[in-house]
N, C-alpha and C positions, 0 to 999 in steps of 0.2 A: 442781319441784326437779330431778327426774331428767332433764328436758329440757335442762338446762343442762350436763350432763356430756357430754364428747366421746364419740363412738362407740367409740373405742379403749378408753376407761376402762370403758364399759358392757360391752364384750366381755370385758375382763379380769375383771370382777366375775362375769359369767355363766360364764366358763370355770372358775372356782373351785368352782362349785356342781355338785351331782349333778343328773342329768336330772330326777328327780322334784321337786327343789327348784326347778329352772328352770320347770317346768310350773306350780308354785304361784305363782311370781313373775309369770309371764305373765298369770295370771288377775287380777292386781291392777293392772296398768299397761299402757295402750295403747301408750305410747312404747316400753317394753321389748318388748312383743309384736311390734312392727314389726321390731326388730333380731333377734328370735329366728328369723325366717325366713331369715336369712343362712346360707348353706351353710358358711361358714368355721367358725362356732361348732360345728356338728354334726360337721364334719370333725375338728376338734380334740378334741371329746368322744369320738368313736370311737377316735381314736388313743390318748387317755389311758386310757379305760376298757377297751377291748378290744384295744389294741395292734395295731390294723390300720389301714391306709390305705384309705379309701373314696374313690370318685370325687367330686372336689370339687364339680362342677356338680350332683350329685344327692345330696349328703351328708345333707340333711335327710330326704328320702324314704327313703334307704337306712337311715339310723339308725332311724327310727320303724317302717318296714315290716319290716325284718329284724333288726337288732341289738337293738332293744328287746324283741322277742318271743323271739328265739332266740340272742342273743349269749351268754347264760350257758352255752350248750352247747358253744361253740367250744373246741376243744382237748381235750374229754373223750374218753376211750376207753370204749367199751361192749363188754361181752362178748356175743357172739351167743348165741342160745338153745341151740344145740348146742355143747358145750364143745370139740368138735373142729373147729369152723368158724373160730375165731380171734376177732379184735377188729375193731371199727369205730372210726374217729376222725371227729369232726365238724369239717368245714372250711368255709371260705367262699372262693368264687371268683367274681369278677364280681358278679352280682346274685343268686347262688344259694348256699344253705347245703346241703351234701350230706354223706353218709356215705362214707367210703372205707376 
């Protein structure tokens, strides 16, 4: 049944889901699993969930290797151990997440 849907409709459906829900759907259907490897889907999800633009040609790997693990830290400010040292902010640049 899902094989009859156009690729654009499948993408719109997947774009509405959270990444954990997408992972569950992928485990149930080979047809959708093939479309999940498209970088555009993960590019869109990174933009929606983390409000950041990731490299389109590596969006899938960028999302799962960096954002899925550390994305919830982006934008947080952390106090250093010594109160006189200041604050750190978690940021992302290129393929690295760093403190500044």
